[in-house]
Backbone as ProteinMPNN parsed JSONL, in Angstrom:
{"seq_chain_A": "QLQASGGGLVQAGGSLTLSCAASGIVFSTSAVGWYRQAPGKQRVLVAAIPHSGKINYADSVKGRFTISRDNAKNTFYLQMTDLKPEDTGVYYCKADPGPLSADIWGRGDQVTVSS", "coords_chain_A": {"N_chain_A": [[0.835, -1.165, -0.025], [0.437, 2.232, -0.729], [0.724, 5.578, 0.396], [0.112, 8.77, -0.452], [1.116, 12.189, 0.17], [1.114, 15.755, 0.759], [0.428, 17.413, -1.345], [-1.215, 20.283, -2.834], [-2.236, 23.745, -3.185], [-0.379, 26.175, -4.861], [1.485, 29.109, -5.661], [2.735, 30.111, -8.927], [6.223, 29.476, -9.322], [6.632, 28.788, -6.775], [7.206, 26.22, -4.222], [6.775, 22.671, -3.474], [6.649, 19.658, -1.569], [6.179, 16.322, -2.181], [5.243, 13.367, -0.534], [5.517, 9.801, -0.17], [4.397, 7.11, 1.435], [5.234, 3.781, 2.088], [3.889, 0.527, 2.685], [3.803, -2.927, 3.521], [5.332, -4.009, 1.554], [8.621, -4.935, 0.28], [10.347, -2.468, 0.616], [12.97, -1.376, 0.255], [14.237, -2.614, -1.876], [12.519, -2.048, -3.983], [11.677, -0.472, -7.074], [10.793, 2.917, -7.535], [8.468, 5.613, -8.267], [7.133, 8.736, -9.545], [4.177, 9.97, -11.011], [2.26, 11.996, -13.219], [-0.998, 13.196, -13.837], [-2.646, 15.271, -15.833], [-5.613, 17.288, -16.267], [-7.767, 15.766, -18.535], [-5.731, 14.448, -19.896], [-3.216, 11.831, -20.439], [-1.703, 9.778, -17.969], [1.577, 10.481, -17.022], [5.057, 9.821, -16.743], [6.976, 11.379, -14.198], [9.211, 11.414, -12.539], [11.665, 8.889, -11.63], [13.108, 6.317, -9.688], [14.881, 3.687, -10.61], [15.144, 0.024, -10.539], [17.845, -0.579, -11.054], [20.495, 1.483, -12.331], [20.33, 4.831, -13.577], [18.69, 7.624, -11.944], [15.699, 8.846, -13.435], [14.225, 11.626, -15.165], [11.406, 13.411, -16.346], [11.654, 15.537, -19.226], [10.565, 18.052, -18.906], [10.711, 18.678, -16.228], [13.323, 18.559, -15.303], [15.999, 19.72, -13.469], [14.365, 21.186, -11.835], [12.769, 19.457, -10.259], [13.282, 16.895, -7.791], [13.67, 13.586, -7.031], [13.76, 11.399, -4.284], [14.634, 8.976, -1.79], [13.965, 7.403, 1.377], [14.986, 4.72, 2.861], [14.957, 3.883, 5.416], [12.609, 4.9, 6.409], [10.733, 3.884, 4.856], [9.763, 5.45, 2.758], [9.357, 7.692, -0.059], [10.108, 10.661, -1.967], [9.165, 13.689, -3.69], [10.582, 16.482, -4.496], [9.634, 19.574, -5.455], [10.316, 22.415, -7.186], [10.306, 25.919, -8.254], [7.78, 25.935, -9.466], [5.35, 25.525, -12.104], [2.405, 26.582, -13.918], [1.833, 24.49, -15.705], [2.622, 22.242, -14.381], [0.488, 21.445, -12.943], [-1.706, 19.034, -11.793], [-2.906, 15.609, -10.965], [-0.909, 13.852, -8.85], [0.62, 10.757, -8.793], [2.027, 8.187, -6.885], [4.154, 5.406, -7.333], [5.152, 2.014, -6.8], [7.376, -0.535, -7.71], [7.802, -3.728, -6.862], [9.32, -5.671, -8.019], [9.979, -8.399, -10.426], [8.248, -10.477, -9.678], [6.039, -9.451, -8.528], [3.154, -7.413, -8.549], [2.885, -3.99, -9.768], [2.351, -1.301, -7.522], [0.089, 1.32, -6.818], [-0.311, 4.619, -5.495], [-3.062, 6.577, -4.24], [-3.18, 9.074, -5.331], [-2.557, 12.587, -5.475], [-3.536, 15.889, -5.392], [-2.018, 18.528, -7.131], [-2.006, 21.95, -7.584], [-1.02, 24.672, -9.511], [-1.022, 27.99, -9.479], [-1.183, 30.78, -11.664]], "CA_chain_A": [[0.012, -0.033, 0.001], [1.107, 3.519, -0.818], [-0.069, 6.72, 0.772], [0.806, 10.045, -0.874], [0.682, 13.4, 0.806], [1.986, 16.92, 0.501], [-0.06, 18.23, -2.444], [-1.927, 21.515, -2.492], [-2.239, 24.866, -4.052], [0.803, 26.978, -4.71], [1.61, 30.08, -6.776], [3.934, 29.814, -9.776], [7.463, 29.866, -8.694], [6.655, 28.201, -5.416], [7.731, 24.825, -3.999], [6.099, 21.679, -2.628], [7.327, 18.33, -1.544], [5.248, 15.212, -2.026], [5.794, 12.204, 0.166], [4.748, 8.581, -0.431], [4.715, 6.173, 2.48], [4.97, 2.451, 1.71], [3.694, -0.508, 3.636], [3.413, -4.215, 2.968], [6.257, -4.388, 0.447], [9.969, -4.876, 0.605], [10.574, -1.172, 0.087], [14.379, -0.996, 0.01], [14.574, -3.103, -3.233], [11.562, -1.646, -4.949], [11.751, 0.766, -7.843], [9.707, 3.865, -7.189], [8.299, 6.694, -9.227], [5.979, 9.646, -9.474], [3.571, 10.165, -12.22], [1.308, 13.099, -13.166], [-2.132, 13.166, -14.776], [-3.281, 16.547, -15.996], [-7.005, 17.086, -16.696], [-7.98, 15.4, -19.934], [-4.503, 13.83, -20.448], [-2.764, 10.55, -19.876], [-0.795, 9.761, -16.911], [2.943, 10.457, -17.562], [6.137, 9.702, -15.787], [7.605, 12.633, -13.839], [10.567, 10.941, -12.03], [11.624, 7.476, -11.11], [14.312, 5.674, -9.257], [14.726, 2.314, -11.108], [15.897, -1.036, -9.712], [19.262, -0.276, -11.243], [20.706, 2.481, -13.292], [20.262, 6.225, -13.12], [17.341, 8.219, -11.751], [15.382, 9.612, -14.62], [13.254, 12.732, -15.023], [10.792, 14.0, -17.596], [12.424, 16.705, -19.656], [9.883, 19.248, -18.407], [10.937, 18.9, -14.792], [14.707, 18.53, -15.09], [16.52, 20.899, -12.832], [13.394, 21.758, -10.944], [12.244, 18.42, -9.366], [14.212, 15.9, -7.287], [13.108, 12.394, -6.399], [14.663, 10.753, -3.375], [13.962, 7.951, -0.888], [14.526, 7.109, 2.744], [14.597, 3.378, 3.073], [14.649, 3.615, 6.853], [11.235, 5.319, 6.715], [9.836, 3.348, 3.763], [9.146, 6.659, 2.187], [10.064, 8.429, -1.075], [9.703, 12.031, -1.981], [9.345, 14.45, -4.85], [10.722, 17.863, -4.15], [9.224, 20.345, -6.663], [10.674, 23.841, -7.03], [9.987, 26.67, -9.385], [6.562, 25.312, -10.039], [4.744, 26.248, -13.241], [1.038, 26.147, -14.053], [1.69, 23.257, -16.442], [2.799, 21.128, -13.423], [-0.768, 21.115, -12.29], [-2.354, 17.63, -12.053], [-2.902, 14.683, -9.85], [0.341, 13.216, -8.758], [0.537, 9.442, -8.263], [3.2, 7.458, -6.61], [4.143, 3.995, -7.753], [6.332, 1.186, -6.4], [7.595, -1.752, -8.382], [8.66, -4.5, -5.985], [10.069, -6.619, -8.743], [9.265, -9.183, -11.46], [7.284, -11.486, -9.25], [4.938, -8.783, -7.901], [2.469, -6.35, -9.388], [3.1, -2.616, -9.321], [1.427, -0.708, -6.48], [-0.096, 2.753, -7.035], [-0.998, 5.369, -4.54], [-4.381, 7.07, -4.649], [-3.12, 10.424, -6.039], [-2.491, 13.816, -4.702], [-3.718, 17.053, -6.318], [-1.189, 19.731, -7.078], [-2.442, 22.982, -8.476], [-0.117, 25.816, -9.599], [-1.729, 29.144, -10.067], [-0.289, 31.673, -12.451]], "C_chain_A": [[0.913, 1.223, 0.054], [0.216, 4.672, -0.414], [0.715, 7.997, 0.484], [0.315, 11.166, -0.076], [1.588, 14.55, 0.452], [1.49, 17.779, -0.683], [-0.795, 19.422, -1.938], [-1.932, 22.542, -3.572], [-1.113, 25.758, -3.847], [0.834, 27.96, -5.891], [2.808, 29.621, -7.598], [5.167, 30.341, -9.173], [7.635, 29.279, -7.326], [7.234, 26.762, -5.39], [6.754, 23.984, -3.257], [6.953, 20.461, -2.617], [6.226, 17.333, -1.243], [5.971, 14.036, -1.329], [4.938, 10.981, -0.154], [5.296, 7.463, 0.519], [4.295, 4.764, 2.051], [4.782, 1.473, 2.832], [3.372, -1.849, 2.914], [4.28, -4.7, 1.846], [7.671, -4.326, 1.02], [10.412, -3.606, -0.067], [11.927, -0.967, -0.49], [14.819, -1.522, -1.392], [13.588, -2.83, -4.351], [11.979, -0.47, -5.766], [10.644, 1.661, -7.481], [9.62, 5.024, -8.196], [7.151, 7.547, -8.981], [5.564, 9.937, -10.903], [2.56, 11.328, -12.125], [0.254, 12.884, -14.212], [-2.75, 14.542, -14.776], [-4.769, 16.364, -16.484], [-7.039, 16.788, -18.202], [-6.777, 14.783, -20.669], [-4.192, 12.566, -19.785], [-1.852, 10.709, -18.714], [0.684, 9.583, -17.504], [3.966, 10.399, -16.466], [6.733, 11.148, -15.522], [9.051, 12.34, -13.395], [10.547, 9.613, -11.523], [13.117, 7.085, -10.669], [14.131, 4.156, -9.575], [15.395, 1.316, -10.172], [17.372, -0.877, -9.886], [19.352, 0.74, -12.298], [20.368, 3.838, -12.68], [18.795, 6.569, -12.849], [17.037, 8.943, -13.062], [14.199, 10.529, -14.368], [12.599, 12.996, -16.422], [11.532, 15.246, -17.969], [11.89, 18.042, -19.043], [10.22, 19.623, -17.005], [12.462, 18.865, -14.427], [15.228, 19.729, -14.528], [15.645, 21.558, -11.834], [12.921, 20.68, -9.854], [13.311, 17.487, -9.011], [13.421, 14.739, -6.655], [14.203, 11.809, -5.517], [13.832, 9.745, -2.517], [14.707, 7.837, 0.432], [14.108, 5.69, 3.108], [14.283, 3.052, 4.526], [13.235, 3.963, 7.25], [10.296, 4.736, 5.696], [9.045, 4.418, 3.073], [10.017, 7.263, 1.066], [9.386, 9.736, -1.263], [9.866, 12.63, -3.423], [9.411, 15.857, -4.505], [10.517, 18.64, -5.446], [9.554, 21.816, -6.347], [10.357, 24.549, -8.336], [8.827, 26.165, -10.152], [5.934, 26.134, -11.071], [3.322, 25.78, -13.314], [0.927, 24.837, -14.809], [2.114, 22.074, -15.565], [1.509, 20.701, -12.75], [-1.252, 19.674, -12.673], [-2.434, 16.863, -10.787], [-1.643, 13.864, -9.935], [0.175, 11.779, -8.108], [1.895, 8.82, -7.941], [3.047, 5.988, -6.925], [5.336, 3.289, -7.203], [6.267, -0.095, -7.198], [8.398, -2.699, -7.587], [9.533, -5.442, -6.781], [9.315, -7.552, -9.625], [8.188, -10.132, -10.957], [6.05, -10.785, -8.486], [4.394, -7.671, -8.793], [2.891, -4.93, -8.858], [2.023, -2.223, -8.408], [1.404, 0.775, -6.817], [-0.726, 3.337, -5.734], [-2.236, 6.018, -5.05], [-4.328, 8.401, -5.331], [-3.252, 11.571, -5.117], [-2.609, 14.993, -5.624], [-2.622, 18.109, -6.088], [-1.665, 20.699, -8.095], [-1.589, 24.237, -8.349], [-0.835, 26.903, -10.229], [-0.774, 30.116, -10.679], [-0.473, 33.155, -11.766]], "O_chain_A": [[1.938, 1.28, 0.734], [-0.936, 4.739, -0.84], [1.773, 8.272, 1.05], [-0.839, 11.134, 0.353], [2.681, 14.363, -0.082], [2.112, 18.799, -0.98], [-0.986, 19.57, -0.731], [-1.664, 22.247, -4.737], [-0.859, 26.117, -2.697], [0.292, 27.688, -6.962], [3.71, 28.916, -7.145], [5.221, 31.432, -8.605], [8.741, 29.293, -6.786], [7.672, 26.213, -6.401], [5.962, 24.509, -2.475], [7.82, 20.235, -3.461], [5.477, 17.435, -0.272], [7.157, 13.79, -1.544], [3.737, 11.122, -0.388], [6.425, 6.985, 0.411], [3.138, 4.554, 1.688], [5.461, 1.578, 3.853], [2.754, -1.869, 1.849], [3.979, -5.727, 1.238], [7.903, -3.754, 2.086], [10.823, -3.646, -1.226], [12.062, -0.446, -1.597], [15.69, -0.918, -2.018], [13.753, -3.282, -5.484], [12.581, 0.462, -5.233], [9.575, 1.163, -7.126], [10.593, 5.351, -8.876], [6.234, 7.148, -8.263], [6.362, 10.115, -11.823], [2.059, 11.606, -11.036], [0.541, 12.45, -15.327], [-3.338, 14.938, -13.77], [-5.085, 15.326, -17.066], [-6.417, 17.478, -19.009], [-6.796, 14.617, -21.889], [-4.755, 12.21, -18.75], [-1.274, 11.782, -18.54], [0.958, 8.704, -18.321], [3.733, 10.894, -15.363], [6.946, 11.955, -16.427], [9.989, 12.987, -13.86], [9.521, 9.169, -11.007], [14.124, 7.502, -11.241], [13.359, 3.454, -8.921], [16.077, 1.658, -9.206], [18.11, -1.033, -8.912], [18.43, 0.894, -13.1], [20.156, 3.98, -11.475], [17.851, 5.978, -13.372], [17.901, 9.541, -13.702], [13.329, 10.283, -13.532], [13.205, 12.81, -17.476], [12.006, 15.96, -17.085], [12.634, 18.971, -18.729], [10.037, 20.775, -16.611], [12.798, 19.141, -13.275], [14.931, 20.792, -15.072], [16.098, 22.4, -11.058], [12.718, 21.023, -8.689], [14.208, 17.26, -9.822], [12.568, 14.978, -5.801], [15.371, 11.722, -5.897], [12.603, 9.69, -2.529], [15.895, 8.137, 0.552], [13.003, 5.476, 3.606], [13.514, 2.148, 4.853], [12.697, 3.455, 8.234], [9.118, 5.096, 5.695], [7.842, 4.304, 2.84], [11.238, 7.345, 1.198], [8.261, 9.947, -0.811], [10.625, 12.105, -4.238], [8.368, 16.448, -4.225], [11.19, 18.363, -6.439], [9.101, 22.362, -5.341], [10.166, 23.92, -9.376], [8.895, 25.987, -11.368], [5.958, 27.361, -10.966], [3.016, 24.69, -12.83], [-0.032, 24.104, -14.566], [1.959, 20.941, -16.019], [1.474, 19.684, -12.057], [-1.153, 19.259, -13.828], [-2.1, 17.339, -9.702], [-1.346, 13.256, -10.963], [-0.356, 11.656, -7.004], [2.826, 8.959, -8.735], [1.968, 5.408, -6.802], [6.424, 3.862, -7.131], [5.194, -0.68, -7.342], [9.62, -2.556, -7.58], [10.468, -5.992, -6.197], [8.085, -7.526, -9.6], [7.314, -10.546, -11.719], [5.192, -11.454, -7.912], [5.079, -7.101, -9.642], [3.196, -4.744, -7.68], [0.903, -2.729, -8.483], [2.428, 1.415, -7.059], [-1.503, 2.7, -5.022], [-2.448, 6.006, -6.262], [-5.341, 8.843, -5.874], [-3.964, 11.531, -4.113], [-1.835, 15.092, -6.576], [-2.361, 18.51, -4.954], [-1.744, 20.399, -9.286], [-1.44, 24.802, -7.266], [-1.238, 26.806, -11.388], [0.361, 30.243, -10.219], [0.151, 34.12, -12.207]]}, "name": "protein", "num_of_chains": 1, "seq": "QLQASGGGLVQAGGSLTLSCAASGIVFSTSAVGWYRQAPGKQRVLVAAIPHSGKINYADSVKGRFTISRDNAKNTFYLQMTDLKPEDTGVYYCKADPGPLSADIWGRGDQVTVSS"}
């Protein structure tokens, strides 16, 4: 199970940090990621920490967003700075425990950036 928090309303140029707390999985070896779904659009990857390899970011958020994790707290984060109206959407966290388990999605957290 994943529980996201930290969303809200912020002015353009502001910052927010989303958190996603995991339970019921082996978190330390899970790949994790954040996705965004804007109104009327498909859900897209924002940032992810894979099982191996480099952290990856959507081009639109590079240099502004940072994904990180704290395995001791079974939690991962998305630090968002210099927010833009186009960052508005519902943000979903996802964990991929590995090839023998299904992906797990959080319920989504609304982020609204006003201009």
